[in-house]
C-alpha distance (Angstrom), angle and dihedral (degrees) to the residues before:
residue distance angle dihedral
X1 . . .
X2 3.80 . .
X3 3.80 121.9 .
X4 3.81 110.4 -78.4
X5 3.76 117.5 -103.6
X6 3.78 93.7 -155.9
X7 3.78 140.4 -10.2
X8 3.81 126.1 -127.4
X9 3.78 125.4 -162.4
X10 3.78 111.6 -140.2
X11 3.82 119.7 -141.3
X12 3.78 118.4 -92.7
X13 3.79 113.6 -84.7
X14 3.79 125.2 -136.4
X15 3.78 110.2 -163.4
X16 3.78 127.1 -167.5
X17 3.81 95.7 -78.3
X18 3.77 117.6 114.8
X19 3.78 120.0 -131.8
X20 3.79 88.5 -108.1
X21 3.81 90.4 59.5
X22 3.82 88.9 59.0
X23 3.80 93.9 63.3
X24 3.81 115.7 127.4
X25 3.79 116.5 -92.9
X26 3.82 109.9 -91.7
X27 3.81 104.3 -140.1
X28 3.80 95.4 179.7
X29 3.78 93.1 52.0
X30 3.80 91.5 46.3
X31 3.81 91.3 51.2
X32 3.81 91.2 51.0
X33 3.80 90.6 49.7
X34 3.81 93.2 51.2
X35 3.80 90.8 47.4
X36 3.81 89.7 52.9
X37 3.80 90.8 47.7
X38 3.80 90.9 53.9
X39 3.79 89.8 52.0
X40 3.83 90.7 46.5
X41 3.81 92.9 56.6
X42 3.81 91.1 49.7
X43 3.81 100.3 -98.2
X44 3.79 130.9 129.7
X45 3.83 109.4 -123.1
X46 3.80 89.5 -163.7
X47 3.78 96.4 60.9
X48 3.79 114.9 108.5
X49 3.81 98.1 -104.0
X50 3.81 94.0 49.4
X51 3.79 102.2 35.8
X52 3.82 94.2 99.0
X53 3.80 96.3 30.6
X54 3.84 97.3 97.1
X55 3.80 91.1 55.3
X56 3.80 92.7 44.7
X57 3.79 92.8 49.0
X58 3.80 91.4 47.0
X59 3.81 90.6 54.0
X60 3.81 90.4 47.4
X61 3.81 92.3 51.0
X62 3.79 90.9 48.1
X63 3.79 88.7 56.6
X64 3.80 96.4 41.4
X65 3.81 92.4 50.3
X66 3.80 96.7 40.9
X67 3.79 90.5 117.1
X68 3.81 89.3 72.4
X69 3.79 87.0 68.8
X70 3.81 97.1 41.3
X71 3.80 132.1 81.2
X72 3.83 120.7 -140.5
X73 3.78 88.6 -152.3
X74 3.79 89.3 68.4
X75 3.80 90.5 61.9
X76 3.80 96.3 42.0
X77 3.81 96.7 42.4
X78 3.82 96.1 93.0
X79 3.76 109.0 69.7
X80 3.79 125.7 169.3
X81 3.77 127.7 -136.7
X82 3.80 104.7 -131.9
X83 3.79 96.8 154.3
X84 3.80 83.9 -120.3
X85 3.78 127.4 152.5
X86 3.80 99.2 163.7
X87 3.78 124.5 115.5
X88 3.82 117.6 -87.1
X89 3.82 118.5 -156.1
X90 3.81 128.0 -179.8
X91 3.80 115.8 -175.8
X92 3.80 134.2 -167.3
X93 3.79 102.3 20.2
X94 3.78 99.8 172.4
X95 3.79 120.0 -139.7
X96 3.77 143.7 170.2
X97 3.78 120.7 -154.5
X98 3.79 137.0 171.6
X99 3.79 121.9 -112.7
X100 3.79 105.9 -127.9
X101 3.81 92.2 -148.3
X102 3.82 97.9 62.0
X103 3.84 103.6 5.8
X104 3.78 89.3 -120.3
X105 3.82 123.2 133.0
X106 3.76 128.4 -102.6
X107 3.78 119.3 -166.6
X108 3.77 136.1 -169.2
X109 3.79 146.2 107.3
X110 3.77 136.1 -65.3
X111 3.81 124.5 -148.6
X112 3.82 115.1 -159.9
X113 3.80 129.6 -169.1
X114 3.78 131.3 173.5
X115 3.78 138.9 172.3
X116 3.83 109.3 -136.9
X117 3.78 119.7 -127.3
X118 3.81 121.7 -153.3
X119 3.82 88.5 4.5
X120 3.81 93.6 -71.5
X121 3.81 115.8 150.2
X122 3.79 133.0 165.5
X123 3.80 132.1 -140.3
X124 3.79 116.0 -88.7
X125 3.81 94.8 -118.7
X126 3.80 91.4 54.5
X127 3.80 91.2 65.9
X128 3.80 89.8 53.5
X129 3.81 89.8 47.3
X130 3.78 90.2 51.8
X131 3.80 90.9 53.7
X132 3.80 89.5 48.6
X133 3.80 93.6 51.9
X134 3.79 92.2 57.4
X135 3.80 95.5 36.4
X136 3.81 93.1 55.4
X137 3.79 93.1 69.6
X138 3.80 134.5 76.2
X139 3.79 97.4 -80.8
X140 3.75 152.3 166.9
X141 3.78 116.0 -139.9
X142 3.79 94.4 -122.4
X143 3.81 91.9 57.2
X144 3.81 92.6 43.8
X145 3.81 90.1 55.5
X146 3.78 92.7 47.6
X147 3.80 94.9 46.3
X148 3.80 94.3 52.0
X149 3.82 91.2 48.9
X150 3.81 93.4 46.9
X151 3.81 93.7 47.8
X152 3.80 93.4 51.6
X153 3.80 92.5 45.2
X154 3.79 92.5 49.4
X155 3.79 101.7 42.2
X156 3.79 98.9 38.8
X157 3.78 95.4 35.3
X158 3.81 84.6 -136.1
X159 3.80 118.9 -172.7
X160 3.80 89.7 -135.2
X161 3.80 136.6 5.2
X162 3.79 132.9 -169.1
X163 3.81 127.0 -174.5
X164 3.82 123.1 -175.8
X165 3.82 120.1 -174.3
X166 3.81 126.2 -170.3
X167 3.79 119.9 -178.0
X168 3.78 148.2 152.9
X169 3.80 120.1 -131.9
X170 3.78 121.5 -141.8
X171 3.80 90.3 -153.1
X172 3.82 87.0 65.8
X173 3.81 92.2 48.0
X174 3.78 104.7 46.3
X175 3.81 105.6 27.9
X176 3.78 141.4 26.9
X177 3.80 111.4 11.5
X178 3.85 92.3 3.7
X179 3.80 97.9 -144.0
X180 3.83 105.2 166.2
X181 3.82 95.1 -178.9
X182 3.80 97.5 48.4
X183 3.82 114.7 118.4
X184 3.79 132.0 -177.6
X185 3.81 130.2 -143.4
X186 3.79 125.9 -166.9
X187 3.81 128.5 177.4
X188 3.80 133.1 -168.7
X189 3.80 126.8 -169.0
X190 3.80 127.5 -166.6
X191 3.78 134.6 -177.9
X192 3.80 120.7 -4.3
X193 3.80 94.6 -2.5
X194 3.78 91.6 60.8
X195 3.82 89.6 70.9
X196 3.83 105.2 20.4
X197 3.81 103.7 82.4
X198 3.81 94.6 -177.9
X199 3.81 95.1 53.2
X200 3.79 90.3 41.4
X201 3.80 90.2 54.5
X202 3.80 91.5 51.3
X203 3.80 91.5 52.6
X204 3.81 91.7 45.5
X205 3.81 88.8 54.2
X206 3.82 89.3 53.6
X207 3.80 89.2 51.5
X208 3.80 87.7 56.0
X209 3.80 90.0 50.8
X210 3.80 95.6 -109.5
């Protein structure tokens, strides 16, 4: 990418989190909950192998749900004026999220494309950060896909946005129907690509690596 000619600061973004959802992570409460869960499944949280497990799990959950306390607008606020109107595509952004139905992980990749408007583009890492913000929350894949697309459309004012998510869900592998090879794909389109089938097909082909 060429050196930026100027930098714009996008307006602050308020996503669909309530103020209550932005409360600090309560480590002590999380540790108590994990200790109670261990007792509920018939374990002894005081035995040697489990004595530090509540604290470890609390720290892990704090990390895995860090997106609840982050704002995608912070990462997309710095946009560069490159006088660009060409398609931008970033493939294979890896992510891990937590299924809100069973609190089990689902992992996969996100492909992002957008068509700049008014020459405004964003740094490559900021798109990955945006995915991470929404992935590090209790999620469903459909919402994750929609949230990433909406954030990019809003903060960049992009003429068109496409987001393609492919993932495998541990809740499908280890419980219920136990389908280890099952994968899920979700796609969201915004702006011009929502109605232009030809352009949408060209972007979808790029998502598939063609």
